N, C-alpha and C positions, 0 to 999 in steps of 0.2 A: 362497627361492632355497637350494638347497644347496651346501655349499662342498668342493670336494676338492681335493687335491694334483694329481692326474692324471685326465684323460678320454681316453676314447678311443671313437669314433663307429664301429660296425662290431665284431663279434666274429671277424673271419678271422685273417688274419695280424697284426692289431692287438692281438689276446690276448697274444702272445706279448711285446712291449713292455709290457702291462699288469701281466703277471705281473712282469717284473723292477720293474715301480716297487712293487708288492707287497712284493716281496723287499726292495725298501730301506728298507721301513715306510712307506712312503706311503699315503694315503687313495688309493682308485682306483674311477672310476665307469664302467660299459662299458654303452652307450647301444646297443640292438640291437632291431630291429622285429621280426622274424622268427626261424626256429629259430637256435640258436649254432653256429659255425662257420663263417660265410659263405659264400659261392657256392661254393668248390671242394667242400665236404664235403656241400652239401645240393642244391645246384641243377648241381655240375659235374664235376669230376674223379674223385670219388669213386664216385659213381652210375654215371656213363659208363662209366668204364675199368672196374668191374665186371660191368654189363651187357656191354661190350664182349668180356670174355671169353670169356662163354658164346657169343657170336658166332665168334670165333676156335676153341671147340673144335668147334661147328659145322662150320663149314668143314674143319678138321682130318678131320672124319668123313668128308665130304663128298667129299674130295679123296682119299681111302684107295685108291682103283681105280689111280690113277697108281702105287702101289706094289705092284700085284697082289695088295690087300689085300681083300677083299669082306665090305664092312662098308656098313650102312644105319641112316637114323636111324628107330625104331619110332614115335616121339613126342615131341613139345614142349610142356611144359608153361611155357608162356609167360607166362602171368599168375602164377604161381607165382615165376617167376625175378623177375619187376618187383618184386611184393609183399616177396620175401625181401630184394632189395639195396635198397629204400627201408625195410624196417622195420629193417635193419641201421644203415643211414644216420640214420634217427630216432634208433635207439638211443644212437649216438653224440653226436648233436646234444643230447641229452638228460643225457648223461653230464657233458657240458661246463655244463650249464645247473645240473645238480646241485651241483657242485664250486664253481662261483662263487657259487651260493645260501648255500652252506655256507661260505665264507670271510669270516672278520671283517674283510679288510681290502679286499675287493670290494663294490659294491653293483652289483646287474644293474638295470638300469632299461629297460624294455620300452617299446618305442613309436618313432614317426619322430620323429627327433632335426631341428630346424631352429635355427641360430644367430639370437640376436637382438640380440648386443653381442659385445664384445671376449671371446673364451673362454666365451662365456656361451652354454647351449643350452636351447631348451624344447623338451619333448616335445608333439607337435600333434595325437597320436591315439596310440591303443593302450593297454595296462593302467595306464600310470601317466600319462596325459596330463592336463597342466597343470602336471606338474613342471619347473621349471627348475634348471638346473645350471651352475655355474661352476667352473673349474679354472685352478689357475696354469699348466700344461702341457696342450696339446690335442691328440690326434692324431685326423687326419682319415683314416680308412681307410675308407670306407664304400662301396666297390668300384662295378660298372655293372650295367647290367640290359641284357638284348635290345633291340636298336634296332630300331624299326620303320620300315621305308621309306616314303617317299610314293608310294602306291599306290592308285590309285580304287578304292574298294569294299572297301579292305582293314578299315574299322571296321564294316562291315555282315556280315563273314563269321566263321565260326569257326574261327581258326587257332590254330596251338601255337606257341609258342617253346622253347628245349631244356628249361626249368622243366617245361613240361606234356608234352613228347613222350618224355621220363624215365620217365614215370608211365605210360604207356598199357600197357594189359594186354593189349590186342588188337592185332597189328602191323595198319596198315591194307593195302586190298587195293592202293590205290595214292596212293605217298605223291608229293607234289611240293614240293619245297625252292628255298626262293629263299635264293640265298646261295651261294658256291664257296668256304667257308673252311673251318676245321680241324673245325667242328661239323657243316656240313655232311655233311663227308666221313666222319665218325666216325657220326654217326647214320642216313647212307645206307648205312653198312657193315652197321650192327647192324639195321636193318629190311630191308635188302635180304637178308640173310644167313637171316632167319627169314619170307622167304617172299612180302614185298612189292616189288610195282612199284615203281620209283623213278626218278622224273624230276626233274635238279638245272638248275636255270637259275640262271647266275652270270654277273655283269656282265663280269667281267675274260677276258682270253683263255684263260686256261688256270684250272683250279680250283687252291687253293693257292698264291694271287698272292705270300703273303708268303715262301715256300719261295724257293730257288734255280732261277734259271729251267728248268735243265735236269731237275732233279726235278720241278719242278712240270708240266712238258711230259709227262714220262713217266708220271705220277701220272693226267693228265687222258686219256691214251692207256687207260690200264689202266680206268679206271673208264667210258669211253666203251664198252668193251667188256662190262662188268658191268650197265651202267644206261643210259637213255638220258640226255644230257647236251646242254646247249643252254648251251654259253659264248660270251661276247661280248653277251650279252642282258641288258636291264635289265627286269623287270616292270613293267607299265604299268598294269594294271586287273585284278582279280579279283571273280569274283560265285558265288553258290551258289544251287542251285535248291532246289525245295520237298523233294527227297528227300536232299539234302546232298551233293550233286555238286558240284563248286568247278571252276571254268574260268577258269586264268590265260591273259593274255594279256602277251607282250612284244616288245621290239623291239629291235634291232641297237642295241648302247650304243658310243657315243662315249667312247675309253679313250685315255689317253695324254696328252702334251702337246700333239699336234697336233690330237686330238680324231679320230682314225684311226677309219673303221668298215670291216669286212671289207665288199667291195663284192658279194659275191657271197652275204651273209647275208639272211635272209628273218625277217620276222615269226613268231614261233610262239603256237600256241594248244594249251595241253595242259590235261588233264582230270585229276582224282583224287578221293577221298574226304578225304582229309587233307591239309591245307598246315600244313610247316614254315616260319617265317620264322626265318632264319640269317643276317641282313646285319648283322652286327658288333654290337658292343655300344656304351652310351652311359654317362656317370660320372653318379653322382648328385648331383653338386652343385650343380643346380638346385632338388632336393627339399631339399638341405641349405640353401639359402641363404648359402652359405659368402661372399659377398661383405659379409654384416652384421658378421663377425668380420677382413675386409680380409684375404681369402685373394682373390690374383687367379686367373683359369683362362685356359686359352688360346682360341682360335676353335673349339676342339671341345668345350670345357667341362671338360677335365682339370685337374688342379690343379697351377701353376706352382710346383717348388720350387728351389733351387740344388743343390750337389753333395752337400749335407748332408742334403738331404730336410726342409729347412726351407720354410715358405712364405715368402709376403710380408706376413705377420703377426705381430707378436711373438710367442713361445711358442707356437706352433703350427706341427706338423710335419704329413707327409703320406706315407702308402706305399700298396702295391698297383695295384690295377687304377684306382683313381680317379685316380692319377697318370700312368696310361698310356705308362709306358718300355716296358714288357713285363706282359701281361695273361696273366700265368703264374704258380702257387702258387710254384713254389719260388725265383720272382724275389721275390713278397713277401715270403717268409722270409727271402730274403737283404737284402732292403732294412728288414726289421723288426730284424734283426741290426745293422743301420748305424744305425738312427733310437736303438735301445737305447744302444747305444756311445756316440754323439753326446749322448744327452739326460742319461745317469746315469754316464759315463766322464769321461775328463780332456780330452784334444786332441782336438778333432774330424777327422772321417776323410771323405772322399768315398765315395759309393756307388761299386765296381766293376763296370760292367757288361760288361767286357771279354770275357766268354767265357760269356754266358747262353745254354743250349741249349735247344730246343723240341720237341716230339715230339706225334706225329699217328698216333694208335694206329686206322689204318683199315687196311684190307686192300689194297695193298700199305703197311705202316708208312713211315712217313717220320719222319725227324730231322735236324737241322742246329743248327750254332753257328758264330758269326762271320759275316764277310762272304758277300752274294751275290754273283754273279759279275756282274750286271746292273748293281748299284748300282757296285761297280768301274770298270766300262766307262764309266757315265754320268759318274764323277768324273775318267776319264781318269786313272787309276792304273796301274801298270805290275804286274803279276803273271804268274802261271804256274797252270796245272792239270793235274790228272792224274784219270782215272778207271779204277777197276776193278770188274770184274764178280762177281758173287756165284756164277756157275755156273762160273767158272775157277779156282775152289777146292773141293778135295775133299768138303769139308763142304758148301758152294753146291751142289755139282753132286750130292750124294747127296740134299740135301732138294728137289731140282727146283726150287731157288730161283731168283727172277728179281729183277734189281736191280742196283745198283750203289752203291759208294761214290767221291765225288768231291771230291777236295782242290783248296783255292787256296791258293798260299802266294804271297810276294813275292820277288822275286830273289835275295835273301837267305838264302832258306829260312825264314823265320820263317811261322808256319801263320796264315792269315789265315782261314779257313773249312774248315767239312768237311759234306759234304750225303751223305745216305744216305737210298736206297729201297730196301725190302727185309726181309727178316725180321728180327727184332730189333733195327732199324734206333738206337731207343732206347737199347739197352742198346750197341752198337759204338760210337755217339760218345761215350760218357762218357768212355773212354781220352784223345779229343782232347781235349774239357772238362779233365782234369786236365794232360795234356800244355800246355795253354795258360796254366793258373794255376797249378798248382806245380812243373812242368818248365822247361826252358829257354823253351819256346812256339815248337821249330822240328822242321823234318822227324826232327833226329836223336833225336829224343824217341821217336818212335813205331818208327822204321826199328832203333834200337840195342835196343830191349826184346824181349827174345826172347817169342815168341808160340806158344802152344802147336800143336803139330800134330795132327788137321787140324781144328780147333777154327775156327768162324765168324771170330773177329778177325781171322785170316789176309787176310782181303778188306780189311779197314783197313790193315793192315802194306803187303800188296801195292800198295794206292794211294797208299801214302807212299813205297814204295821204288822205283817205275817212272820210265819218263821224262815230265819235264813239259814240256808245250809250253807255250811263253810267249802271253800275251794275243795275239791278231789273226792266232792260226796257226790251224790247223785242230787242233780238238782231238780228234776221233777217237769224238764221242759217237754210240754207237748205240743205242738205247733201246729199241730194239724187239725 
């Protein structure tokens, strides 16, 4: 058995804490079965956003006629786009590997780890199979994997998850997507822009159900114009014929606490040549056998931690997607700073989740931070909202932009949430995040700041400067 001061399972944001341990002079083991850098670098945000930017450029050219510019696309080397992005990602992952292997204080252990005792990990397959490691402090940061829904026939067909979809070198003729969240939205945009017919089947009434209801509704309407969208439907069966043609069947889905079904909904049957399963993600705690080291998990399998990110096991900490708080890279990085501070610093400090933003790099782009109106309503809280549309600003009008900024505040003017759909949504929401974390956290932070005229952030300024409507009144939303 090899003994270490610090051991981390997973090479995503957990590496940030491992590096702090090494800088403190500790011996460090990093257990990783796949390419270095975790989900974000290899199978998530980095390759997907690089690919999506190509789609945004393509869409910009296709819209040139709106601005009286005669432009056309003479050709697209789709395979080259995908190969170059994946080569770039592979080089970054290899650079991390080389750095760890050349470090005298890090030991990179390649393979799948499984807990066999307190803070003790055995490598059950991979290059270092049979190795057993033990450490004084262990960090569980092994992330999640795509969830595969219980659909009849799913094991007998050749389906894609996001991992494989990001490596396709030819766009499908007809891509059928199971799932209505951000992965479905982003990859639907990517393949749809490059010529695929896209059909999306999602269980919830709207796409992006984790977004604010007004944004999700507007997004679903825009996608219904671009693609074939069947919301409120759950996939029940899938089959594949000898020619590789896939057929998916779905039934109206009972959602919500009352199990309500759209009475006018009918079962649907769709066909395509590729099936993308984008139905959420599941934590890797089952593979890790975390119970063997005394780590408790919730009903969905995510690691349970306290406010300091300690698990129920002495000396074992956790962060990132496997904790399940926010499955976002910037949240994992934020948690890594908290763990590093609490393990190697002085007084314990709780992790602060008060203003964790999210973004969906689809078309339209979506971003948000803070409370959702549907949650506040369900909790019976008092609040007020205001919405301002892009096209009512000079820059938004010049861009022919559609979309809006929606602000939610309490009755004292404290910012509870801000939700954006439209161009540069992820950029626009950032000043609200700063106001909520570094400012007073009130409407005054945005109202009193000088905004460049006629730049796009005026949409945010005006959303915060208008007349708010208290909950329960007509908010004047018109998203069409």
